[in-house]
C-alpha positions in Angstrom: -117.0 -9.3 -34.2 -114.9 -10.5 -36.9 -114.0 -14.3 -36.9 -110.3 -15.0 -37.4 -108.9 -18.3 -38.2 -106.0 -19.8 -36.3 -103.9 -19.9 -39.5 -104.4 -16.2 -40.2 -103.6 -15.5 -36.7 -100.4 -17.4 -36.6 -99.4 -15.9 -40.1 -99.8 -12.5 -38.8 -98.1 -13.2 -35.6 -95.0 -14.4 -37.6 -95.1 -11.2 -39.7 -95.2 -9.2 -36.4 -92.2 -11.0 -35.0 -90.1 -10.4 -38.3 -91.0 -6.8 -38.1 -89.3 -6.4 -34.7 -86.2 -4.4 -34.7 -83.0 -6.3 -34.4 -81.8 -6.3 -30.8 -78.1 -5.5 -31.4 -77.2 -5.8 -27.7 -78.1 -9.5 -27.7 -76.1 -10.1 -31.0 -73.0 -8.4 -29.9 -73.0 -10.2 -26.4 -73.1 -13.6 -28.2 -70.4 -12.7 -30.6 -67.9 -11.7 -27.8 -68.8 -14.4 -25.3 -66.2 -17.2 -24.7 -67.5 -20.7 -25.2 -68.6 -22.2 -21.8 -66.0 -24.5 -20.3 -67.3 -28.0 -19.5 -66.0 -31.0 -17.4 -67.1 -34.6 -17.9 -66.5 -37.5 -15.7 -67.1 -41.2 -16.7 -67.5 -44.0 -14.3 -67.0 -47.4 -15.6 -68.6 -49.7 -13.0 -67.3 -53.0 -14.7 -63.8 -51.6 -15.4 -61.6 -51.8 -18.5 -58.9 -53.8 -19.8 -56.0 -52.1 -18.0 -53.4 -53.1 -20.6 -55.4 -51.5 -23.5 -56.7 -48.4 -21.6 -54.0 -47.1 -19.2 -50.8 -45.6 -20.8 -47.7 -47.4 -19.8 -49.4 -50.7 -19.0 -49.6 -52.4 -22.2 -46.6 -54.6 -21.4 -47.3 -55.0 -17.7 -48.2 -58.2 -16.1 -51.7 -59.5 -16.2 -52.7 -60.2 -12.5 -54.9 -63.0 -11.5 -58.2 -61.9 -9.9 -57.7 -60.8 -6.4 -59.2 -58.4 -3.9 -55.8 -57.2 -3.0 -55.6 -53.5 -4.1 -51.9 -53.9 -4.7 -52.2 -56.8 -7.1 -50.3 -55.0 -9.9 -47.3 -54.0 -7.7 -45.6 -50.8 -8.1 -43.6 -51.7 -11.2 -46.6 -51.8 -13.3 -48.3 -48.5 -12.1 -47.4 -45.1 -13.6 -45.7 -42.9 -10.9 -47.8 -40.2 -9.3 -47.7 -36.9 -11.1 -48.6 -35.0 -14.2 -47.7 -36.9 -17.5 -48.3 -36.2 -21.2 -51.3 -38.3 -22.4 -50.2 -41.3 -24.5 -53.1 -42.8 -26.3 -53.5 -46.3 -26.1 -55.5 -48.2 -28.8 -58.7 -47.8 -26.7 -58.2 -44.1 -26.2 -57.3 -43.5 -29.9 -60.7 -42.0 -30.8 -59.7 -39.0 -28.4 -56.9 -37.8 -30.7 -58.6 -34.7 -31.9 -59.3 -33.5 -28.3 -56.3 -35.0 -26.6 -55.1 -31.6 -25.4 -58.4 -31.3 -23.5 -58.3 -34.7 -21.8 -57.1 -35.4 -18.3 -56.8 -39.0 -17.3 -57.2 -39.3 -13.7 -56.1 -42.7 -12.2 -55.5 -44.2 -8.8 -58.7 -43.1 -7.3 -59.9 -45.6 -4.7 -62.6 -46.1 -2.0 -63.0 -48.3 0.9 -65.8 -50.8 0.5 -68.0 -51.0 3.4 -69.5 -54.4 4.0 -73.2 -54.6 4.2 -73.6 -52.1 1.2 -74.2 -52.7 -2.4 -70.8 -52.3 -4.0 -72.0 -50.8 -7.1 -74.3 -48.3 -5.5 -71.5 -47.3 -3.1 -69.0 -46.9 -5.9 -71.3 -44.8 -8.2 -72.2 -42.5 -5.4 -68.7 -41.7 -4.2 -66.2 -42.2 -6.9 -65.6 -38.4 -7.1 -65.4 -37.7 -3.4 -62.5 -38.4 -0.9 -64.9 -39.0 2.0 -64.4 -42.1 3.9 -67.3 -44.4 5.0 -69.2 -43.2 8.1 -67.5 -39.7 8.0 -70.7 -37.8 7.0 -74.2 -38.4 8.6 -72.9 -41.7 9.9 -73.7 -43.4 6.7 -71.7 -46.4 5.1 -72.1 -44.5 1.8 -69.6 -41.5 1.7 -71.6 -38.3 1.4 -69.5 -35.3 0.8 -69.0 -32.8 -2.0 -67.8 -34.2 -5.1 -65.1 -33.1 -7.6 -67.7 -32.4 -10.3 -69.7 -30.0 -8.0 -66.6 -28.2 -6.8 -65.6 -27.5 -10.4 -69.1 -26.5 -11.3 -68.8 -23.5 -8.9 -66.1 -22.3 -11.3 -67.1 -23.6 -14.6 -70.9 -23.5 -14.5 -71.4 -19.7 -13.8 -72.6 -18.8 -17.3 -74.5 -21.9 -18.1 -78.3 -22.7 -17.7 -77.3 -25.7 -15.5 -74.0 -26.0 -13.4 -74.0 -29.7 -13.4 -75.8 -32.5 -15.3 -75.6 -35.9 -13.8 -76.4 -39.1 -16.1 -76.2 -42.7 -15.1 -76.9 -46.0 -16.7 -77.3 -47.5 -13.3 -80.7 -47.7 -11.5 -79.3 -45.8 -8.6 
Protein backbone atom coordinates (compact mmCIF):
# COMPACT_ATOMS: atom_id res chain seq x y z
CA UNK A 1 0.00 0.00 0.00
CA UNK A 2 1.38 3.38 -1.01
CA UNK A 3 1.45 6.12 1.61
CA UNK A 4 0.12 9.48 0.33
CA UNK A 5 0.59 12.65 2.31
CA UNK A 6 -2.36 14.88 3.06
CA UNK A 7 -0.71 17.66 1.05
CA UNK A 8 -0.37 15.48 -2.03
CA UNK A 9 -3.97 14.29 -1.69
CA UNK A 10 -5.34 17.84 -1.44
CA UNK A 11 -3.16 18.96 -4.36
CA UNK A 12 -4.57 16.15 -6.49
CA UNK A 13 -8.11 16.90 -5.37
CA UNK A 14 -7.75 20.53 -6.46
CA UNK A 15 -6.52 19.45 -9.89
CA UNK A 16 -9.45 17.07 -10.25
CA UNK A 17 -11.91 19.83 -9.38
CA UNK A 18 -10.38 22.14 -11.99
CA UNK A 19 -10.61 19.46 -14.63
CA UNK A 20 -14.39 19.08 -14.22
CA UNK A 21 -16.32 20.37 -17.24
CA UNK A 22 -17.97 23.78 -16.85
CA UNK A 23 -21.62 23.38 -15.90
CA UNK A 24 -23.15 25.86 -18.32
CA UNK A 25 -26.65 25.42 -16.98
CA UNK A 26 -25.58 26.88 -13.63
CA UNK A 27 -23.77 29.80 -15.24
CA UNK A 28 -26.74 30.76 -17.44
CA UNK A 29 -29.23 30.51 -14.61
CA UNK A 30 -27.24 32.95 -12.51
CA UNK A 31 -26.85 35.43 -15.38
CA UNK A 32 -30.60 35.55 -16.13
CA UNK A 33 -31.83 35.60 -12.55
CA UNK A 34 -33.17 38.84 -11.09
CA UNK A 35 -31.62 39.97 -7.81
CA UNK A 36 -33.58 38.86 -4.77
CA UNK A 37 -35.91 41.47 -3.32
CA UNK A 38 -35.45 42.30 0.34
CA UNK A 39 -37.36 44.17 3.01
CA UNK A 40 -35.86 45.52 6.22
CA UNK A 41 -37.67 46.89 9.25
CA UNK A 42 -35.92 48.79 12.00
CA UNK A 43 -37.33 49.09 15.47
CA UNK A 44 -35.95 52.02 17.45
CA UNK A 45 -36.88 51.26 21.07
CA UNK A 46 -35.70 54.52 22.57
CA UNK A 47 -37.08 56.60 19.75
CA UNK A 48 -35.73 59.39 17.61
CA UNK A 49 -35.72 63.17 17.75
CA UNK A 50 -38.88 63.66 15.73
CA UNK A 51 -37.91 67.12 14.45
CA UNK A 52 -34.74 65.74 12.88
CA UNK A 53 -36.12 62.42 11.66
CA UNK A 54 -39.66 62.73 10.34
CA UNK A 55 -40.15 64.84 7.20
CA UNK A 56 -42.38 67.84 7.76
CA UNK A 57 -41.85 68.06 11.52
CA UNK A 58 -38.68 70.19 11.58
CA UNK A 59 -40.59 73.33 12.48
CA UNK A 60 -43.27 71.65 14.58
CA UNK A 61 -43.70 72.21 18.30
CA UNK A 62 -41.53 70.35 20.79
CA UNK A 63 -44.01 68.71 23.14
CA UNK A 64 -43.32 68.21 26.80
CA UNK A 65 -43.09 64.59 27.87
CA UNK A 66 -46.51 63.08 28.30
CA UNK A 67 -48.12 59.70 27.97
CA UNK A 68 -50.87 61.28 25.88
CA UNK A 69 -50.71 59.78 22.39
CA UNK A 70 -52.08 62.97 20.86
CA UNK A 71 -49.43 65.24 22.37
CA UNK A 72 -48.31 66.66 19.03
CA UNK A 73 -51.82 67.40 17.86
CA UNK A 74 -52.94 67.01 14.29
CA UNK A 75 -51.23 70.14 12.97
CA UNK A 76 -47.72 68.73 13.41
CA UNK A 77 -48.41 65.31 11.93
CA UNK A 78 -48.17 64.43 8.26
CA UNK A 79 -51.60 63.59 6.79
CA UNK A 80 -52.34 59.90 6.20
CA UNK A 81 -51.36 58.76 2.71
CA UNK A 82 -48.40 58.18 0.42
CA UNK A 83 -46.00 61.09 0.11
CA UNK A 84 -42.63 61.62 -1.61
CA UNK A 85 -39.77 60.99 0.82
CA UNK A 86 -38.17 64.25 1.86
CA UNK A 87 -34.82 63.52 3.47
CA UNK A 88 -34.23 65.21 6.78
CA UNK A 89 -30.65 65.69 8.05
CA UNK A 90 -30.91 62.41 9.95
CA UNK A 91 -32.12 60.54 6.86
CA UNK A 92 -29.62 62.18 4.47
CA UNK A 93 -27.30 59.11 4.34
CA UNK A 94 -30.14 57.28 2.52
CA UNK A 95 -29.90 59.61 -0.50
CA UNK A 96 -28.47 56.92 -2.84
CA UNK A 97 -31.30 54.47 -2.06
CA UNK A 98 -34.07 57.02 -1.53
CA UNK A 99 -36.24 55.49 -4.27
CA UNK A 100 -36.18 52.14 -2.43
CA UNK A 101 -37.09 53.47 1.03
CA UNK A 102 -40.59 53.62 2.47
CA UNK A 103 -40.97 55.44 5.76
CA UNK A 104 -43.99 54.04 7.60
CA UNK A 105 -45.18 56.21 10.46
CA UNK A 106 -48.09 56.34 12.84
CA UNK A 107 -47.92 52.71 13.95
CA UNK A 108 -49.08 52.26 17.50
CA UNK A 109 -49.85 49.59 20.03
CA UNK A 110 -51.85 49.46 23.21
CA UNK A 111 -49.65 49.01 26.26
CA UNK A 112 -50.88 46.32 28.58
CA UNK A 113 -50.07 47.04 32.24
CA UNK A 114 -48.20 44.22 33.93
CA UNK A 115 -45.94 43.55 30.94
CA UNK A 116 -42.50 44.83 30.12
CA UNK A 117 -43.05 47.76 27.78
CA UNK A 118 -39.87 47.10 25.79
CA UNK A 119 -40.49 43.38 25.37
CA UNK A 120 -44.07 43.98 24.34
CA UNK A 121 -43.12 46.64 21.83
CA UNK A 122 -40.30 44.68 20.22
CA UNK A 123 -42.50 41.62 19.84
CA UNK A 124 -45.49 43.32 18.26
CA UNK A 125 -44.50 46.47 16.41
CA UNK A 126 -45.13 44.86 13.00
CA UNK A 127 -48.50 43.34 13.85
CA UNK A 128 -51.87 44.95 14.19
CA UNK A 129 -53.10 42.46 16.79
CA UNK A 130 -54.42 43.85 20.02
CA UNK A 131 -53.57 42.53 23.44
CA UNK A 132 -55.33 39.35 24.53
CA UNK A 133 -56.59 38.66 20.99
CA UNK A 134 -54.49 35.56 20.38
CA UNK A 135 -53.91 32.86 23.00
CA UNK A 136 -55.20 35.20 25.71
CA UNK A 137 -51.77 36.79 26.05
CA UNK A 138 -50.97 40.40 26.95
CA UNK A 139 -48.34 40.21 24.19
CA UNK A 140 -50.02 40.49 20.77
CA UNK A 141 -49.20 37.26 18.97
CA UNK A 142 -50.21 37.42 15.33
CA UNK A 143 -48.50 37.33 11.98
CA UNK A 144 -46.20 40.26 11.41
CA UNK A 145 -45.72 42.37 8.31
CA UNK A 146 -42.20 41.01 7.71
CA UNK A 147 -43.50 37.43 7.58
CA UNK A 148 -46.38 38.35 5.29
CA UNK A 149 -43.92 40.00 2.87
CA UNK A 150 -41.52 37.04 3.16
CA UNK A 151 -44.14 34.79 1.56
CA UNK A 152 -43.84 36.89 -1.59
CA UNK A 153 -40.26 38.19 -1.52
CA UNK A 154 -38.41 35.28 0.06
CA UNK A 155 -39.29 32.49 -2.35
CA UNK A 156 -35.89 32.45 -4.09
CA UNK A 157 -33.65 32.98 -1.08
CA UNK A 158 -32.06 30.48 1.32
CA UNK A 159 -33.87 32.11 4.25
CA UNK A 160 -37.22 33.82 3.86
CA UNK A 161 -36.69 36.00 6.93
CA UNK A 162 -33.86 36.95 9.23
CA UNK A 163 -34.58 38.54 12.58
CA UNK A 164 -31.92 40.43 14.48
CA UNK A 165 -32.25 42.20 17.79
CA UNK A 166 -30.07 44.23 20.05
CA UNK A 167 -32.48 43.46 22.88
CA UNK A 168 -32.12 40.45 25.14
CA UNK A 169 -35.65 39.29 24.27
